[in-house]
Residue, then its C-alpha position, 0 to 999 in steps of 0.5 A: m318329392n323327387t322333383g327336388v333332386e333332379p341332376p343333369p348328366k355326370r358323376g360326382m366329379g364332373c357334373f357341376g353344370k345345369g341341374c346337378l348344381l340344384l341337386i347338390a344344393s337341394g340335397i344339402l338343404l334337405v339333409v340340413g333341414g331334416i337333421g339340423g333342427t329348428y326353423w330359426s336355425l335353418r333360416h338364420v344360421y344356414l341360410s342368408d338374406k343376400p347372395a354371396p359374391i360369386s364370379e359370374t361367367s357372362v354370356p355374350s350374344e352369339t352374333g356379337a362381332p369382336t371390336p377392332g383389336e379384340t381377339s375373337m373367342a368362343t362365347p360361353s354358349k358356343k363353349s358349352a355346346e363344344v363341351r356337351e358334344r365331347l360328353d355325348t361322344m364319350k357316352k357313345a363310346a361307352r355304349a360301344h364298349e370303347q375305352t375313352g376319356v374326357e378332360l374338363t377344365a374349370a372354364d368348360i364347367n363354368a361354360l355349362i353353368a353360364a349357358n343354362r338360364k337356371s344355373r347361370g349366375t348361381a354357381s362357379v367352379g375353380i380347380d387348383g391342381s388336384v382340388l375342385q371347389a364349387q361356390f353356390a349363391i342360389p335363391l331358394e325360390r329356384l329350388d323345389v324343396p318341400f320346406r321352402n314354401a311351408f316355412g316361408l324360406g323363398d326369400r333366403y339364399f343358399n350360399a355354400t362351398v363344396t370342395i372335392t379331391a379325387p385321386p386316380g381311380t376314384n369312381a361314383s361309389s368312392v368319391q367324397l366331398s372333402e369339405v362343405t360349408l353352408n353360409g360359413h358353417t361347416i357341414p359334415a362332408g359325408l353327406l353324400d351317403w346320408g339318406i335325404p329326408g322324405v326321399g330315402k335315397s342318398l345323393r350318391t344314388y344320383v351320382i351313380k345313376y348319372a355316371n352310369q348314364y354316361g358310361v363313366t367308370d372312374g376319374e380323377i382331378r389333377d393338373g387343373k382338370v376333371i378327367l373322366h374315363t370309360s373302361g371299354h368293358 
């Protein structure tokens, strides 16, 4: 059962790459499926028969040379490698009890998404000042959730938006989702603390787990960036 809620590295504000996207999606669906009632409402109200439009970051070939007059830029794959290196450096600093920080732009997070075949094309992140919004359009067949096959939901899509604001000093225990919509329907934003049916643990449990793994003690969203800190203690 736990395979449906495996996230990647990071905490609530900066984990929007790779499997963390699937963690959020699976968790929301499990909560909605557990409390939201009938199979019909789950299939026709909260899920869709087609993906919502999403801005996809392309992943050009690493060996592709720029055409004459074109500015050479890092590909998403190279960009994601650079971002992962910065995150690994932060983890090492935290283990050495050194105070440090990492700033992640929307482009950084989207590069992580685009570089991974499981999340590529299923989500994108935008940051406007101090507000982060993640958009999802995930085929349910990609999510290992218990009711997918039992209820014949493999042909449906998880279309959602999740909005987060995080003032200075926000940590994994205090971060909140400001707004969550699933297929255009508002979901209570406090679902981070709801127990996941069949699992018991809440989504916040996994946020805290991966914050600890990377030594992230607090962070904030401002100036179009997710800023993560380690305390050095």
